[in-house]
C-alpha positions as CSV (number, residue, x, y, z in Angstrom):
1,M,10.6,7.7,0.5
2,R,13.2,6.6,-2.0
3,I,16.9,6.5,-1.1
4,C,19.6,5.7,-3.6
5,V,23.0,4.5,-2.3
6,E,25.3,5.6,-5.2
7,A,28.3,3.4,-4.4
8,S,26.3,0.1,-4.7
9,Q,23.5,1.4,-6.8
10,I,21.0,-0.3,-4.4
11,Q,17.7,1.4,-4.1
12,L,16.1,1.1,-0.7
13,L,12.4,1.8,-0.5
14,Q,10.6,2.6,2.7
15,C,7.0,1.4,3.4
16,A,4.7,4.4,3.3
17,F,2.7,3.0,6.2
18,C,5.1,1.6,8.7
19,N,8.5,3.1,7.5
20,K,10.1,-0.3,7.3
21,P,12.8,-0.7,4.6
22,L,11.7,-2.7,1.6
23,R,14.0,-4.9,-0.5
24,N,14.3,-4.3,-4.2
25,G,11.2,-5.5,-6.0
26,E,9.1,-6.0,-2.9
27,K,5.5,-5.4,-3.7
28,M,3.7,-2.6,-1.9
29,Y,0.3,-3.2,-0.4
30,Q,-0.2,-6.6,-2.0
31,E,-2.9,-7.5,0.5
32,L,-4.8,-4.3,-0.2
33,K,-4.5,-4.9,-3.9
34,N,-5.8,-8.5,-3.4
35,H,-8.8,-7.2,-1.6
36,I,-9.6,-4.7,-4.4
37,L,-9.3,-7.5,-7.0
38,Y,-11.2,-10.1,-4.9
39,R,-14.1,-7.7,-4.3
40,G,-14.2,-6.7,-8.0
41,I,-13.9,-3.0,-7.1
42,S,-12.6,-0.7,-9.8
43,K,-9.8,1.5,-8.5
44,R,-11.6,4.5,-10.1
45,K,-14.8,3.8,-8.1
46,M,-12.8,3.2,-4.9
47,A,-11.0,6.5,-5.4
48,D,-14.3,8.3,-5.9
49,D,-15.9,6.7,-2.9
50,L,-12.9,7.7,-0.8
51,N,-13.0,11.3,-2.1
52,M,-9.5,10.8,-3.6
53,S,-8.4,11.4,-7.1
54,Y,-7.8,8.3,-9.2
55,S,-4.2,9.3,-9.9
56,T,-3.5,9.8,-6.2
57,L,-4.8,6.3,-5.4
58,L,-2.7,4.7,-8.1
59,S,0.4,6.6,-6.9
60,K,-0.2,5.5,-3.3
61,L,-0.8,1.9,-4.3
62,R,2.5,1.9,-6.2
63,G,4.3,3.3,-3.1
64,Q,5.1,6.6,-4.8
65,S,3.4,8.6,-2.1
66,H,2.1,7.8,1.3
67,F,-1.3,6.8,2.7
68,T,-2.2,8.8,5.7
69,L,-3.4,7.1,8.8
70,D,-6.9,8.6,8.1
71,E,-6.8,7.2,4.6
72,A,-5.8,3.7,5.8
73,V,-8.6,3.7,8.4
74,A,-11.1,4.9,5.7
75,I,-9.9,2.1,3.3
76,Q,-10.3,-0.5,6.0
77,A,-13.8,0.7,6.8
78,Y,-14.6,0.8,3.0
79,F,-14.1,-2.9,2.8
80,A,-16.4,-3.4,5.9
81,E,-14.7,-6.7,6.6
82,D,-13.2,-8.2,9.7
83,I,-9.6,-7.2,8.7
84,T,-7.3,-4.9,10.5
85,V,-5.5,-1.9,9.0
86,E,-2.2,-3.7,9.7
87,E,-3.3,-6.8,7.7
88,L,-4.4,-4.7,4.7
89,F,-1.2,-2.7,4.6
90,K,1.3,-5.4,5.5
91,T,4.4,-6.0,3.3
92,E,6.0,-9.2,2.1
93,S,8.6,-8.8,4.9
94,D,5.8,-8.8,7.4
95,S,4.6,-12.3,6.3
96,P,5.9,-15.4,8.0
97,Q,8.8,-17.1,6.2
98,K,8.0,-20.6,4.7
C-alpha cells in the first residue's frame, strides 16, 4: 500500500507482510533477497517452482504488491532451511539497532 501525504510530500510505504510502516528508502524483503542470492537461485526458476509468474514475483519483491501468507509459507518451505517466515520477511526496522 502506498500513501502520499501531499503537504509534506513524504511517501509512507507499508510492509506487505506485517503492515508495518516503512521509512523512505527502506528495503523490502532484504533477507529473502539475500537467501535467493546466497543459494544462487534465479528469480525466474523460483517463480516457476512456486507456480507464480516471473513479473508477479519481481513485483512482490519490490513491495509493489503483497505476498499472501500461503506464498510466504511456500517460499519458506522452498528454501528448506531452518529459518522462519518472520526471519525471511523481516524489514530493516525489525532488525536490532547497532
